[in-house]
C-alpha positions as CSV (number, residue, x, y, z in Angstrom):
1,X,137.5,-65.6,6.4
2,X,135.3,-66.6,9.7
3,X,138.4,-67.3,11.4
4,X,139.7,-63.8,10.2
5,X,137.2,-61.6,12.4
6,X,136.2,-63.6,15.6
7,X,135.2,-61.3,17.9
8,X,135.1,-57.8,15.9
9,X,133.1,-55.1,17.1
10,X,134.1,-52.6,14.2
11,X,135.6,-53.0,10.6
12,X,136.5,-50.8,8.0
13,X,136.1,-51.6,4.2
14,X,137.9,-50.3,1.3
15,X,137.3,-52.9,-1.3
16,X,138.8,-52.6,-4.9
17,X,139.2,-53.6,-8.4
18,X,141.6,-53.9,-11.1
19,X,138.1,-53.7,-13.5
20,X,138.8,-57.3,-15.2
21,X,138.5,-61.2,-14.5
22,X,138.5,-62.6,-11.1
23,X,139.3,-58.6,-10.1
24,X,136.2,-57.6,-11.5
25,X,133.6,-55.4,-9.8
26,X,131.1,-58.2,-9.5
27,X,133.9,-59.9,-7.6
28,X,135.8,-57.8,-5.3
29,X,133.4,-54.4,-4.9
30,X,130.4,-56.2,-4.3
31,X,131.0,-59.7,-4.2
32,X,133.7,-59.2,-1.2
33,X,131.5,-56.6,1.0
34,X,129.1,-59.6,0.9
35,X,131.5,-62.3,1.7
36,X,132.7,-60.2,4.6
37,X,129.0,-59.3,5.9
38,X,128.4,-63.2,5.8
39,X,131.4,-64.1,7.5
40,X,131.0,-62.0,10.4
41,X,129.9,-63.4,14.2
42,X,126.3,-62.8,14.8
43,X,125.2,-59.6,16.2
44,X,123.6,-61.3,19.1
45,X,121.9,-58.3,19.5
46,X,125.1,-56.0,19.5
47,X,125.8,-53.2,17.4
48,X,128.7,-53.7,15.3
49,X,130.1,-50.8,13.4
50,X,131.2,-50.6,9.9
51,X,132.7,-48.2,7.6
52,X,132.6,-48.6,4.0
53,X,134.3,-46.9,1.4
54,X,132.7,-46.4,-2.4
55,X,132.5,-43.6,-4.4
56,X,131.6,-40.3,-5.4
57,X,128.7,-40.9,-8.6
58,X,128.2,-44.5,-6.5
59,X,124.5,-43.4,-7.9
60,X,125.3,-43.1,-11.8
61,X,123.8,-45.9,-14.2
62,X,126.8,-45.9,-16.4
63,X,128.8,-49.6,-18.0
64,X,132.3,-47.5,-17.2
65,X,134.7,-49.4,-16.3
66,X,132.2,-52.9,-16.0
67,X,129.8,-50.6,-14.4
68,X,132.0,-50.4,-11.2
69,X,129.5,-48.1,-9.9
70,X,126.8,-50.2,-10.0
71,X,128.4,-52.7,-8.3
72,X,129.5,-50.7,-5.3
73,X,126.1,-49.4,-5.0
74,X,125.3,-52.2,-4.6
75,X,127.7,-53.2,-2.0
76,X,126.6,-49.8,0.0
77,X,122.6,-51.4,-0.3
78,X,123.9,-54.8,1.4
79,X,125.5,-53.2,4.5
80,X,122.5,-50.8,5.1
81,X,120.2,-54.1,5.1
82,X,122.9,-56.1,7.1
83,X,122.2,-54.8,11.0
84,X,125.5,-53.0,11.0
85,X,125.8,-49.6,12.4
86,X,127.0,-48.3,9.6
87,X,128.2,-44.8,7.7
88,X,129.4,-45.3,3.7
89,X,131.7,-43.0,2.5
90,X,131.8,-41.8,-1.4
91,X,135.5,-40.0,-1.7
92,X,136.4,-38.2,-4.7
93,X,139.4,-38.7,-6.5
94,X,142.2,-39.8,-4.8
95,X,145.0,-37.4,-4.0
96,X,144.1,-35.0,-7.2
97,X,143.5,-31.8,-4.3
98,X,146.5,-29.1,-4.3
99,X,148.3,-28.3,-1.3
100,X,145.5,-25.5,-0.7
101,X,142.4,-28.0,-0.8
102,X,142.3,-29.7,2.5
103,X,139.0,-28.6,4.0
104,X,137.1,-31.4,4.0
105,X,133.0,-31.4,2.8
106,X,130.4,-33.9,3.3
107,X,127.9,-33.6,0.8
108,X,124.5,-35.8,0.6
109,X,122.6,-36.1,-3.0
110,X,125.4,-37.7,-5.1
111,X,125.2,-35.4,-7.7
112,X,128.5,-34.7,-9.0
113,X,128.9,-36.9,-12.3
114,X,131.2,-36.0,-14.4
115,X,133.2,-38.9,-14.0
116,X,136.4,-37.2,-13.5
117,X,138.3,-34.6,-10.9
118,X,135.8,-32.3,-11.8
119,X,133.3,-34.0,-9.1
120,X,135.5,-33.3,-6.3
121,X,138.8,-34.6,-5.0
122,X,140.8,-35.5,-1.7
123,X,143.8,-37.2,-0.1
124,X,143.8,-40.5,0.7
125,X,145.2,-39.5,4.1
126,X,141.9,-38.0,4.5
127,X,139.7,-40.8,3.6
128,X,141.1,-42.8,6.0
129,X,140.7,-40.1,8.9
130,X,137.1,-40.2,7.7
131,X,136.4,-43.5,7.8
132,X,138.5,-44.5,10.9
133,X,136.4,-41.5,13.1
134,X,133.1,-43.0,12.0
135,X,133.5,-46.1,13.5
136,X,133.3,-43.8,17.3
137,X,131.2,-40.6,16.5
138,X,127.4,-41.0,16.9
139,X,126.8,-38.5,14.6
140,X,128.2,-40.8,11.6
141,X,125.6,-43.7,12.6
142,X,123.7,-44.2,10.0
143,X,124.9,-41.7,7.2
144,X,126.2,-41.8,3.9
145,X,127.9,-38.6,2.4
146,X,130.3,-38.1,-0.8
147,X,133.8,-36.6,0.7
148,X,135.4,-34.0,-1.1
149,X,138.3,-31.4,-0.4
150,X,138.1,-27.7,-0.7
151,X,140.3,-24.9,-0.3
152,X,140.9,-24.3,3.2
153,X,142.4,-25.9,6.3
154,X,141.9,-29.2,7.7
155,X,139.3,-29.4,9.8
156,X,140.4,-30.2,14.0
157,X,137.0,-31.7,14.4
158,X,134.6,-33.7,12.2
159,X,131.6,-34.1,14.9
160,X,129.9,-31.0,13.6
161,X,130.6,-32.6,10.3
162,X,128.8,-35.8,10.6
163,X,125.9,-33.8,12.7
164,X,125.1,-31.7,9.8
165,X,124.5,-34.9,7.5
166,X,120.7,-35.9,7.2
167,X,120.4,-39.9,8.2
168,X,119.3,-42.5,5.8
169,X,115.5,-44.0,6.2
170,X,115.2,-46.7,8.0
171,X,114.9,-49.8,6.3
172,X,115.9,-47.7,3.2
173,X,118.0,-49.9,1.1
174,X,119.6,-46.6,-0.5
175,X,121.2,-43.2,1.2
176,X,119.1,-40.1,1.8
177,X,118.7,-37.7,-1.2
178,X,119.9,-40.5,-3.6
179,X,118.0,-40.5,-7.0
180,X,115.2,-43.6,-6.6
181,X,117.1,-45.0,-10.4
182,X,117.9,-48.2,-9.3
183,X,114.3,-50.5,-8.7
184,X,115.0,-53.1,-6.7
185,X,112.5,-55.4,-9.3
186,X,114.9,-55.0,-12.1
187,X,117.9,-55.8,-10.5
188,X,119.9,-59.3,-11.0
189,X,118.1,-62.4,-9.6
190,X,121.4,-63.1,-8.0
191,X,121.3,-59.7,-6.2
192,X,117.9,-59.8,-4.7
193,X,118.9,-63.0,-2.8
194,X,121.7,-61.7,-1.7
195,X,119.6,-59.1,0.0
196,X,117.5,-61.3,1.1
197,X,120.3,-63.7,2.7
198,X,121.9,-60.5,4.3
199,X,118.6,-59.1,6.0
200,X,117.4,-62.8,7.5
201,X,120.7,-63.4,9.0
202,X,120.4,-59.4,10.5
203,X,117.0,-60.4,11.6
204,X,117.8,-63.9,13.0
């Protein structure tokens, strides 16, 4: 993997698992992010830009889908600890929005937790547009938000939507307004070790 990312100045992470075996949430949604972060070239004082896609409901403590959402949340924590200038996007359910539902909304707090499309839907193409735009929008730096589409027209400019968001607290592992329901001292030792390694690399 180190050979695939020399000279990188920006990266978009959109990993997703099948939920079983070698494509488990831990092996893909989490370890995939960890491995990419480890393979990135030394920052050497540069502020590498990164955009990570996880999921709406990422702060839900649920055993559904092999604890998928918990592993996605752990991947978010790695990115926040990594030294990247990051944006984390938590999209709703893909491509289940109606043709008249193109008005994008950026939400914070992750309080929609039905586990179904009632939490919000958004087109894949719009998710991709937001992830790519985040790499160059100064207003997107250090933000984490849920992305859904509501009834109305698509926005022509994403800048005001980014600018209206609150920034994650500096040094925090979790997003602004997230529920504090995953204490670090209760996490598996291997997860805490990964965080320590990522932090050490960022400080080097």
